[in-house]
N, C-alpha and C positions, 0 to 999 in steps of 0.2 A: 528378502531384500527390503529395507525400510522405505525406500521411495517408490511411490505408486504412480501409475499413469492415469490420464483422464478416463480412459476406458475402464480401468479397474475401479475407480471411484464411481462411475456410472453404474457399473455392475453391482456394487454394494447397494446403491440407492434402489435398484430394481428389486433387490431381495428383501427390502424393508416393508413392514406391514403398512397398509394405507390408513393413516390416522390424521390426515390433513383435511381441513375444511375450507373451501374456496367457493364463493358464489352460490352458497346454499347446498353444496353437495360434498360428500366425502370423496377424496381423490388420492391417488397414489403419487409417488414422486416422478412418475412419467407424464404428469399433466403438463401440457404445453405452456401453461401460464407460469410454470416454475422454471421453464427451460432458460430464459434469459439470466436468471440468478444463478442457475447451475453452470451456465457458460462462464460466469465470472470465476467460480471456484475451479472449474476445469483449467483455467488459465494458470492457477497456482501450481497445478501438477505439471502442466505442459512446460512452463518456463523453468521449473526446477530441473528439468532434463536437458535444458539448453546449456551447452558448454560455455557460452558467452557469460552466463550468470552464475557459474560455479563459484561457490564461496560467498555469494551474495544471497541468492534464493535458497541456498543450502547452508548447512552448518554441520559441525561435528558433535555428536551426542556426548555429553559428559558422563553418561551412564554406560554406554557401550563402545564409544570410540568410532562408531559407524557414521557415514554420511547420512544426514536426514534432511527433510524439508525444514527450512528455517521456521515455518509456522508451527512446528512441533517442538521447537527448541526452548530450553530455559536459559536465559541470558546469564553468562558467566563473567562478562567484562564490559567496560564501556564500549569497546569495539563492537561487541555483539549488539548492544542497544543502537549504536550508530548504523550498523548494517540492517537491522530490522527497520529502522526509520527510512533509510535509503531504499530498501526493497519495497516498502509500502508505497513510497512516492512513485517509483517506476511502475508498479502494478496498477496503481490508480490512474496513471497517465494512459496505460495500455487500454483500460476498460472504460475510461471516461467517468468513473464514479467510484463508489465504495468497494473495496476489495473483499470486505466481509470476514475473511478468515482470521483476521487479527483478533477477533473476539475470543476464540478458544486459546490462542497464543497468550493473550494477556491474562486469561483466567489461570492457566497452568503456572504462569510465573508468579502470580499472587499467591496461589496455593502452595507453591514450593517454599515460600517464605513463612506463611502463617501456620501450616501444618507442623513445620519444624518448631516454631515458637510454642505452639500448643503442647507438643510433646515435652518440651523443656520445662514448662510450668506444671503440667498436670500428669506427666508420666504416661500419656496415652501412646497409641501407635499409629496416629494419623499420618505421620510422615512416611512410615514404611508402606502404608496403604497407598499413599499418593505416588511414591516411587514405583510401586508395582503397576499402578494405572498409567503413569507416565511412560514406562517402558512399553506397555501395550499400545499406548497412543502413538509413540514414535515408530514402533515396529510396523504398525499398520497404516502409518501416514494418515491419521484420522482428521476429520473436520469436526470442530466443536462450536456450538453456540454457547455463549455465556448468558445464562438466564439470571440477571441480577434485579431488574427493576420490578418490584412488587406493584400491584395495582393501588395499594395504600389507603383507599377509602377516604375518610376524613383526614386531611393532611395535618391537622393540629393534634391528632391523637396517636399515641404509640400503638404498636401491634396489639398489646393485651387490652387496650382501651376501646378497640373498635367494636361496633355493634355486631359485626360479622367477623369471627376470628380468622376466617379464611382469606381476608383481604391482604394478608401477608402469608407467604408459604410457611407452613408450620409442621411440626412433628405431631401426629395424632396418635401414634402408637409405637412403642419400642418392644421388639420381639427378640427372641434368642438368636434369630438369623438375620435381623436387620430392622429397619424402621419403615413406617408408613407415613407418607406426607400428603398434604392437601393444600390447595390454594392455586394461585395463578401468578405468572409473570407476564409483563407486557412490553411491547416495543422490541421483541427479541429477534434481531436480525439473523438470518441464515438458518433459523431453527428448522424450517421445512425441508431443507436439503443438507442438514448436518448429520454426521454419524452419531454424535453424542451431544447431550445437554449437560453443561456444567453449571450447577446452581450455587450461587453465593449470596450472602445477605446484602440488603440494599442500604442498611443504615446501622448506626450504633444502637445497642439494645441495653435495657436494664435487666435486673434479676427477674422481674416479673415477665420479661419477654423471652425467657430462656427457650421456650418451645419454638420460637421463631428464629433462633440462632442456629441455622442449619446450613450445611454445604454438602453436596454430593455430586456424583456423575452417573448418568444412566444413558443407555441407548435411546435415541430420539423416538423410537417406535415402541417403547416399553408400554405394557398394558396399563391403561388408565391415563396415559398422556394423550392429550388432544391439542392439535396445533391449528388454531383458527387464524388463517393467514390472509394477508393482503399482499398480492404480488403486483409489482409495478415495473414497467419498462417503457422505453420510448415507443412512439407509434410505429407499427410495422410498416415496412416499405414493400411496394409491389415491384418496382423497377429500379429506382435509384437507391439501391442497397448501400449500406455503409457500416463499418465496424461498430460505431457508436450504438447502432440499433440492435446489435446482437446481445447486449448485456442488460441486466435489470437487477432488481432486489426484491426480497421477500421478508416481511416482518410479521411476527406472530404473537397473538395471545397464546401463551403456553399454559394449558390447564393441567393441573395435577389432581386427578380425581381418585384419591386413596391409592397412591402409587407406592409400591413396595420397592425399597432400596436395600440391597444386601450390605452387610457391615463393611465389606472390603471396598465398597464404593462410597462410604460415608467419611467425610473429611472434617466435619464439625457437627456436634450433636449436643447443643445446650450450653456450650461455653460462651456465654453472652458477652463476657468482657472482650472477646476477640472478634465479635461480629463487626464492630466498627472498623477494626484494623483490616479485616479482609475486604470489607466493602470499599474502604478508602484505597487500599493497595490495588485492587482491580481497576478502580477509576484512575489511579495514577498511571498504571501501565497503559491503559487505554488512551488516556490523554497524551501520553508520550507517542503512542501510535498515531494519534490524530495530528501530531506535528509532522507526520509524513504524508498522511492522506489529504489533509486540508490544503497544504501547499500544492499538491498534485491537482486537486480540483480547481484551485485558482489558476494553475498552469493551463488547464483545459479551457476555462472561461477566458483567460487572457489570450490564449491562442486564437479563439473565435473572435475576440475583439480586435486583435491585430489583423486577422484575415479580412473581416468585413470592412475595416478602415482602409485597408489596402485596395480592396475591390472598389470602394467608394471614392478612391483617389484622395483621401484626406489623411493618410498615415503620417505625413510629415508636418501636419499642422501642430503648432505648439500646444493648443488646448487638448488635442487628442493625445499627444505624447505625455502630458501631465496626468491624464486619466489612466493611461497604461502604466505609468510609473507608480501611481497609487496602488494598482493591483500587484505589481511586482514587489513593492515594499511589504504589502500584507503577506504574500507568499513567503518571502525570504525571512521576514522577521519571525513568523511562526516556525519555519524550519530551523532557524538559528536558535530559537528557544529550545527546540527538541535536541539540537546538537549540544547545547550547554547542559541540558538535563542529563544527557548521556555522559558527558565528560565529567560532571560533578556528581555522578552516581556513587552509591555506597554499597558495600557488600553486606548482605544479611548473614545471619548465623549459618544458614543452609548453604552459603556460597553463592546464592543468587544475587545478581546485580540489580539494585533498585534505583530507578531514575530519580533525579533531584525533584523534590516536590514543588518547589517554587517555580522553577523554569518551565516544567511541563504544564502546570496550571496557568501560568501567564501566557504561554503559547496558545493553549486551547481557548482561553478567554479572549485573546486578541482575535482569533479566527472567528469566534462566535459573534463578536461585536461588529465585524465588518462584512458578514456574509451578504446582507441585503445591499450594501454599498457596491459590492462586486457585480451583482445582478443589475443594479441601476446603471453602472458604467456600460455594461454590454448592451443594455436596452437603449441607452443614450446614443451610443455609436452606431448601432444597427438601425435605429429608427423603428417605425411601426410595422414594417413588413413581416417580421417574425410572427406577429399576432394576426395578420390578415392574409397571410400567404395562402393562395388557393390550394385545394387538395391535390395530392400527387397525381390523381387520375387526370386532372386537367393538363398536367405536363406530359401525359402519355397520349391523350386523345388528340389525333392529328388536327382536328377542327379548331381546338383551342390552343394547342401547344405552340403553333406558329406565332400566335399573338404574344403568348407569355415569353417565349424565347426572344422576341423582338423588344418587348417593353420592360423585361427584367434586367436588361443590360446596364452595366455600370461602365467601368473602363473599357474602351474599345478593344484592348488586347486581351481581355479575359473572356473566355467562352461563356455563353449564356448558361450552359449546364453547370459550370463551376459556380457561377453566382447563385443559381437555384439551389445547388447542394449546400452552399454556405448558409443561405438563409433557412433552409430546412433543418440543418444542424442546430442553428441558433434557436429556431422555433421549438425544437425538441428540448433544448437546454433551458430555455427561460419561459416558455409559454405552454407547457404541457402538464399533465398530471404528474409525470415523472419529475419535472422541474419543481413542482410544488412540494413534492416529498423531500427533495434534496435541499430546498430552501429551509424548510422547517428542521430537517435533520442537521443542517449547518449551524442552527442555533442550539438544538437540544442534544444531538448525538454526542455521547461521551460525557454529558453533563452540561447543563445550561451555564451561561456566564456567571450567574449568581453562585453556582456551586464552586466554580473556580475561585471566585472572590472569597467565599467562606474558607476554602482550603488555604489560600494565600494569607488571609487574615489570621488563621490559626497557626501557621508555620513560619511566617516572615518575622525577622528579628527587628521589630520596630524600636525596641529598647536601645539597640546598638546605635541606631540613627539618632536617637535622642542624646545619647552620650557624646556623639560627634559634635552635635550642636552645643552641648554644654562645654566641651573642650574649646571650641572656637569662640564661645562667649566668655570664656575665662572662669566659668564656675566649676570646672573639673580640671584638675592639675595634669593628669596623664592622658595621652591620646589612647582611645580604646581600640587598639589594634596591634 
């Protein structure tokens, strides 16, 4: 049966070799610091079993015709892209943050396009290899991390120009049974609790960079793979527990220390002309996914802003409503860009639906440019208490709790505990290490705004706009449309 349960996913993790490093020690996937991130992924198995979300969290495999988890699906239509975006927004609302599993989904979609194109040009069999992997991926309902971002070294130098050739993941040996790779990828979300690592290039390459034009998939505990991980979650609660505090995220330096990859798991091997194509397509799919997750994260921040304004008795004040509308506009404009990207998608030769480049990048750029503004609004409406809120223990200790319950009160009809819970939630959202991670991720996750600007600059039809002006000025006779 293609769809798995949270328990089956957890059992898989338990069977994997310990190759994760946290806090100066090597640990297994049962380390409690990983559990908040694992809880996020468990949600994607749990809700796929929920009849309420049948057809949204699930899809029909174009390979087998079976019902599968949508995170293992290759999009076949604009409707598929829309459902993926909607699914991600709902999941991120449930967990209060990044759903993480979209990484692998976006990677398999990009590979489904590029492996087919490679075969058409070079007569290779990458697409057949990919389809074999995809069938295995769907049948086992696997979780994958996409390892794209190389550590890069000197940013102005290409891979072959670096003082250390391992600063981009590269092929160090080709054998009869596979290849050996070396290097590192950074910022790799979900790697520490994924089943598979899917590696794709991070940039366009030249002929001299052919050894760095490589893509493959391997189990995340493969010999030679080391996952140096930073795990982050909201501060744990002792008494005033809440769903938000159950979830977290883990990001890793993924080290490939002479790692062997069998040929049937290799999807690009030196075809440097397609490295940029694969890099850009993964980024495109991921930025389209971002048009679902970023609106959800704004929904969460906006909800907190509304709640604290209501408790403070200022919800109906015009200046407050304007600030809330600012957040709503950011969320819905980003989401609308994702919808447009899906509706104006195009079919690739493999039959995979590719989101519209311009709309997905504009949506992601708009989100990245406004992330700190959203935190500013929440901080403005909440005031300083999220930063100076006493520790939870003081709300538990009878000697101090009675004073805090008395003096934390806002509106007389709102219980003190509700007010306390509201401010503790906001403190976790905007004043914690977890908050800091998500603020920076809001700028850089899926590509910084400058990367979206480059993508739009390269793909937008500026010439058409010039022709419109020429027509209106009378220097062009025919309207260009």
